[in-house]
C-alpha positions in Angstrom: -24.8 -20.8 9.5 -28.0 -18.8 8.9 -28.2 -16.5 5.9 -28.9 -12.9 6.7 -28.6 -11.7 3.1 -27.8 -13.3 -0.2 -25.4 -11.0 -2.1 -25.1 -13.2 -5.2 -24.9 -16.9 -6.0 -21.5 -17.2 -4.5 -21.6 -14.8 -1.6 -23.8 -14.3 1.5 -23.9 -12.4 4.7 -24.5 -14.7 7.6 -25.0 -14.4 11.4 -22.9 -16.6 13.6 -22.7 -16.1 17.4 -24.4 -12.8 17.0 -21.6 -11.6 14.6 -22.1 -10.6 11.0 -19.7 -12.4 8.6 -19.4 -12.7 4.8 -19.0 -16.2 3.4 -17.9 -17.2 -0.1 -18.0 -20.3 -2.2 -19.0 -21.4 -5.7 -22.8 -21.7 -5.9 -23.3 -21.7 -2.1 -26.4 -19.5 -2.4 -28.0 -21.3 -5.3 -31.8 -21.4 -4.7 -31.3 -20.1 -1.1 -32.8 -17.0 0.6 -32.6 -15.1 3.9 -33.2 -17.4 6.9 -31.9 -20.6 5.1 -28.7 -22.2 6.3 -25.4 -22.9 4.6 -23.4 -25.9 5.6 -19.9 -24.9 6.8 -18.1 -27.6 4.7 -19.2 -25.9 1.3 -17.8 -22.5 2.3 -14.4 -21.6 0.8 -13.7 -18.3 2.6 -15.1 -16.4 5.6 -14.6 -12.7 6.1 -15.2 -11.1 9.5 -14.7 -7.3 9.3 -15.2 -5.3 12.4 -15.2 -2.0 10.7 -18.7 -1.2 9.5 -17.6 1.1 6.7 -15.2 -1.5 5.3 -18.0 -4.2 5.7 -20.5 -2.1 3.7 -17.8 -1.4 1.0 -17.2 -5.1 0.7 -20.9 -5.9 0.4 -21.2 -3.4 -2.5 -18.1 -4.8 -4.2 -19.0 -8.5 -4.2 -22.4 -7.9 -5.8 -20.7 -6.5 -9.0 -17.5 -8.5 -9.2 -17.2 -12.1 -10.5 -16.0 -14.7 -8.0 -12.8 -15.4 -10.0 -11.6 -11.9 -9.1 -12.2 -12.5 -5.4 -10.2 -15.7 -5.8 -7.4 -13.8 -7.6 -7.3 -11.4 -4.7 -7.1 -14.2 -2.3 -4.2 -15.9 -4.2 -2.3 -12.6 -4.3 -2.8 -12.0 -0.6 -1.5 -15.5 0.2 1.5 -14.9 -2.1 2.2 -11.6 -0.4 2.0 -13.0 3.2 4.2 -15.9 2.2 6.9 -13.7 0.5 6.9 -11.0 3.2 6.5 -13.3 6.1 3.9 -11.0 7.8 0.2 -10.4 8.2 -1.5 -7.9 6.0 -4.4 -5.6 6.7 -7.6 -7.3 5.3 -9.0 -3.9 4.2 -6.5 -3.8 1.3 -8.0 -7.0 -0.1 -11.1 -5.1 -1.0 -9.4 -2.1 -2.7 -7.0 -4.4 -4.5 -9.7 -6.7 -5.9 -11.7 -3.6 -7.1 -8.5 -2.2 -8.7 -7.7 -5.5 -10.5 -11.2 -6.0 -11.8 -11.3 -2.4 -13.2 -7.8 -2.8 -14.7 -8.8 -6.0 -16.6 -12.0 -4.5 -17.8 -10.1 -1.4 -19.1 -7.4 -3.6 -20.7 -10.1 -5.5 -22.6 -11.1 -2.2 -24.1 -7.5 -1.4 -24.9 -7.4 1.4 -22.2 -4.0 1.2 -20.4 -3.2 3.6 -17.5 0.4 4.7 -17.2 2.0 4.5 -13.7 4.1 7.7 -13.5 5.9 6.4 -10.4 6.7 2.9 -11.7 10.5 3.4 -11.6 10.3 4.7 -8.0 8.0 1.9 -6.9 10.5 -0.7 -8.3 13.3 0.9 -6.2 11.4 1.9 -3.0 9.4 -1.3 -2.7 11.5 -4.1 -4.3 9.8 -7.1 -2.6 6.3 -5.7 -3.1 7.0 -5.0 -6.8 8.1 -8.7 -7.2 4.8 -9.7 -5.7 3.0 -7.4 -8.1 4.8 -9.1 -11.0 3.7 -12.5 -9.7 0.2 -11.1 -9.4 0.2 -10.3 -13.1 0.9 -14.0 -13.8 -2.0 -15.0 -11.5 -4.3 -12.6 -13.3 -3.3 -13.8 -16.7 -3.7 -17.5 -15.7 -7.3 -16.8 -14.4 -8.5 -14.2 -17.0 -6.3 -14.6 -20.1 -5.4 -10.9 -19.8 -1.8 -9.9 -19.4 -1.7 -6.5 -17.7 1.4 -4.2 -18.2 4.1 -3.7 -15.6 2.4 -0.4 -14.6 -0.2 -2.5 -12.9 2.4 -4.6 -11.0 3.4 -1.2 -9.6 -0.1 -0.3 -8.6 -0.6 -3.7 -6.9 2.7 -3.3 -5.1 1.4 0.0 -3.5 -1.7 -2.0 -2.3 0.7 -4.5 -0.7 2.7 -1.7 0.9 -0.5 -0.2 2.3 -1.5 -3.5 3.8 1.7 -3.6 5.9 0.8 -0.3 7.6 -1.1 -0.3 10.9 -3.9 2.0 9.6 -5.7 2.0 6.3 -3.8 4.7 4.4 -5.8 5.7 1.3 -3.1 7.3 -0.8 0.1 5.3 -1.1 0.6 6.9 -4.6 0.8 10.3 -3.0 3.1 9.0 -0.3 5.4 7.5 -2.9 5.4 10.8 -4.9 6.5 12.8 -1.8 9.3 10.2 -1.2 10.4 10.6 -4.8 10.5 14.4 -4.5 12.6 14.4 -1.3 15.0 11.8 -2.7 15.4 14.0 -5.9 16.3 17.1 -3.8 19.0 15.1 -1.9 20.3 13.6 -5.2 20.6 17.0 -6.9 22.0 18.8 -3.7 24.8 16.3 -3.4 25.0 15.5 -7.2 25.1 11.7 -6.5 23.4 8.5 -7.3 22.4 6.3 -4.3 23.8 2.9 -3.5 20.4 1.2 -3.3 21.9 -2.0 -1.9 23.1 -0.2 1.3 21.4 -0.6 4.6 21.6 3.2 5.0 19.6 3.6 1.9 16.9 1.2 3.1 16.7 3.1 6.5 16.5 6.4 4.6 13.7 5.2 2.4 11.8 3.7 5.4 12.1 7.0 7.3 10.8 8.9 4.2 7.8 6.6 4.0 6.7 7.3 7.5 7.4 11.0 7.2 5.3 11.2 3.9 2.6 9.2 5.6 2.3 11.8 8.4 2.3 14.6 5.8 -0.5 13.0 3.8 -2.6 12.3 6.9 -1.8 15.8 8.3 -0.4 14.3 11.5 2.1 16.7 13.0 4.6 15.6 15.6 4.6 17.5 18.9 6.5 20.7 18.5 9.5 20.6 20.9 12.9 22.3 20.9 15.7 19.8 20.3 19.1 20.9 21.6 20.6 18.0 19.6 19.6 19.7 16.4 22.1 22.6 17.1 24.9 20.0 17.4 23.9 18.2 14.2 23.6 21.5 12.3 27.3 22.1 12.9 28.5 18.4 12.6 26.5 17.6 9.5 26.3 21.1 7.9 25.9 19.9 4.3 23.2 17.5 5.2 21.4 20.2 7.2 21.5 22.6 4.3 19.8 19.9 2.2 17.1 19.5 4.9 16.5 23.2 4.8 15.8 22.9 1.1 13.5 20.0 1.7 11.7 22.0 4.5 11.2 25.0 2.1 9.9 22.7 -0.7 7.5 20.9 1.7 6.2 24.2 3.1 5.6 25.7 -0.4 4.2 22.5 -1.9 2.1 21.0 0.9 1.8 23.7 3.5 3.5 21.5 6.1 6.1 22.8 8.5 9.0 20.5 9.5 9.6 20.6 13.2 13.0 20.4 14.8 12.7 16.8 15.6 11.8 15.9 12.0 14.7 18.0 10.7 17.1 16.3 13.2 16.3 12.7 12.1 16.2 13.7 8.4 19.6 15.3 8.7 21.1 12.2 10.3 19.6 9.9 7.7 20.7 12.0 4.8 24.3 12.3 6.2 24.4 8.5 6.6 23.0 7.6 3.2 25.3 10.1 1.4 28.6 9.6 3.2 28.4 6.1 4.7 26.0 4.3 2.4 27.4 5.5 -0.9 30.2 3.8 -2.8 30.3 6.6 -5.4 
């Protein structure tokens, strides 16, 4: 592989089959320069990123961040893929490594950032939070720094982000919107949710994609839905709750809920309250 650019002792940009790739390995660029070759057997990791914006972010990142943090990110990604049994968007590797490096540097200076949504992250994203806890063990093993559970929550959000089709930049904001809507439902019905129920899981999944559309300002096609009139009568209490949610979202985020969104939200709320709740 021919070196296009040396980024540091452990990382280089190479050209292979007219494609730009980033290769990593301990000391692979020692005493090497552009035009030299790197033997494939000494390379530990190859990144091929089609998105030019992501590629340039990665180039900037690896110049400043020690190799051990890139290895930590790799180990956490492997753990997440194994635990979740699914592929993850490679873009989140970059933002997660950047976050972890910054968090460790801050912790060494006794600066700890509180995660205001930690409780909600633990409930909304149980599997991802467990991966976040495992990540803290990996980080401590490699750096000697034990980060607080707040950071397990932040890492969990990166993992959630990696499961979405597109690179969503604000999982924190999405989680906050989910929390706000869940609270409106909780207070309207004066209940606590049965978080083990399948209806709760479906409700939370629906909220996640709704909040994602809201954050990305993606509106669904406006269309009249006759079924909504039926649901308004059949699930009157749930629909009243949806009207409260619609008013809150309009005032807080200037986002108008269309009939189709109201319909699905009403059905999910009815199910989670009356079918999924043992209280």
